[in-house]
C-alpha positions in Angstrom: -0.1 0.1 0.0 1.0 3.4 -1.0 1.9 5.6 2.1 -0.4 8.8 2.1 1.4 12.2 2.7 -0.7 15.4 3.1 -0.7 17.7 0.0 0.3 21.3 -0.2 -2.8 22.6 1.3 -2.4 20.8 4.5 1.2 22.1 4.8 0.2 25.6 4.0 -2.3 25.6 7.0 0.5 24.1 9.2 2.6 27.3 8.2 -0.2 29.5 9.2 -0.8 27.7 12.2 3.0 27.4 13.4 3.4 31.5 12.6 0.2 32.0 14.7 2.0 30.4 17.7 5.4 31.6 17.1 5.7 35.1 15.6 4.9 38.6 17.0 2.5 39.4 14.5 0.6 36.0 14.6 0.9 35.2 11.2 3.1 35.4 8.0 3.9 39.0 7.0 4.1 39.3 3.3 3.4 37.2 0.2 7.0 36.8 -0.6 7.5 35.2 3.0 4.5 33.2 2.5 5.5 32.1 -0.9 9.0 31.1 0.2 8.1 29.4 3.3 5.7 27.2 1.0 8.9 26.4 -1.3 11.4 25.5 1.9 8.7 23.2 3.2 8.1 21.4 -0.4 12.1 21.2 -0.6 12.4 19.6 2.8 9.4 17.0 1.7 11.3 16.1 -1.2 14.8 15.5 0.7 12.8 13.2 3.2 11.6 11.3 0.1 7.8 12.6 0.0 7.3 14.2 -3.3 3.9 15.6 -4.1 3.0 15.2 -7.6 0.7 18.5 -8.0 3.3 20.7 -6.1 5.2 22.4 -8.8 7.1 25.2 -8.8 7.7 27.8 -11.6 10.7 30.3 -11.5 9.9 34.0 -11.0 11.8 37.0 -10.5 12.2 36.3 -6.9 12.9 32.6 -7.3 10.8 29.6 -7.3 7.1 30.1 -6.7 3.9 28.3 -6.9 2.3 28.4 -10.5 -1.2 28.0 -9.1 -0.8 31.0 -7.1 -0.8 30.8 -3.4 -2.4 34.2 -3.1 -5.5 32.8 -4.8 -5.7 29.7 -2.5 -5.3 32.2 0.5 -7.7 34.1 -0.8 -10.3 31.1 -0.9 -9.4 30.3 2.5 -10.4 33.8 3.3 -13.6 33.5 1.8 -14.0 30.2 4.0 -13.1 31.7 7.1 -10.1 29.4 7.4 -7.5 32.5 7.0 -7.3 36.1 7.7 -5.8 38.3 5.2 -5.0 41.8 7.0 -3.6 44.6 5.0 -1.1 47.1 6.5 -0.7 50.3 4.8 -2.4 48.9 1.5 0.6 47.0 0.7 1.8 44.1 3.2 -0.6 41.4 4.0 -0.4 39.4 7.2 -1.8 35.7 6.7 -3.3 34.4 9.9 -5.2 31.2 10.6 -8.7 31.6 12.2 -10.3 29.6 15.0 -12.3 27.6 12.2 -8.8 27.0 10.3 -7.3 25.7 13.7 -10.0 23.3 14.1 -9.8 22.1 10.3 -6.1 21.5 10.8 -6.3 19.7 14.0 -9.1 17.5 12.3 -6.6 17.1 9.5 -3.6 16.0 12.0 -5.9 13.4 13.7 -7.1 12.2 10.1 -3.4 11.8 8.8 -2.2 10.4 11.8 -4.5 7.8 11.7 -4.0 6.6 8.0 -0.2 7.4 7.9 1.9 6.7 11.2 4.8 8.7 9.6 2.5 12.0 9.3 3.2 13.4 12.9 7.0 12.8 12.7 7.2 14.4 9.3 5.3 17.3 10.9 7.6 17.5 13.7 10.6 17.4 11.3 9.2 19.9 9.1 8.5 22.4 12.0 11.8 21.8 13.7 14.0 22.0 10.4 12.2 24.4 8.5 9.7 26.5 10.2 11.7 27.3 13.5 14.7 28.0 11.6 12.8 30.4 9.2 9.7 31.8 10.6 11.2 34.7 12.0 12.9 36.1 8.8 11.5 38.3 6.0 10.8 37.4 2.7 13.9 39.0 1.2 15.9 37.0 4.0 14.5 33.9 2.8 15.1 34.7 -0.9 19.0 34.7 0.0 18.7 31.3 1.9 20.9 28.5 0.4 17.9 26.7 -0.8 16.0 29.1 -2.7 19.3 30.1 -4.5 20.1 26.7 -5.5 16.6 26.5 -6.9 17.0 29.9 -8.8 20.0 28.8 -10.5 18.5 25.4 -11.6 15.9 26.3 -14.3 15.2 29.1 -16.6 12.7 31.6 -15.8 9.1 30.6 -16.5 9.9 27.0 -16.7 8.5 24.6 -14.1 10.7 22.7 -11.7 
């Protein structure tokens, strides 16, 4: 039987949940930061041997990004009251998980822990090795990380990686 690993929407909620508990602003400040945290989680999953088929990246000026548009997905979460999008000075957005979003994430944690005994360990490793290390960095600092720089130089702009 093939191991079932949570998809990128689960990890996106995980980033928001972790940020709610471990950042001053209670969320992820800026779309660039959100995008790069998503990329770092994806890369860690691949290093751990858990590649997600529909979690592609596309090269953009600030490095790898989700071609489906995380902003669009987060906007949908906002409409479903799973996430808040708080604008600061009409430019910066702080992405926050709502109470409803936390309940959904908790339910997903329970579900995945029942169908895959590895999920809690994977989640803990992602939190410890990716989020704990990077959650307080700005989007610009994340762009300069070795993982993002390596990806930037792997492919030509506009090409999926």
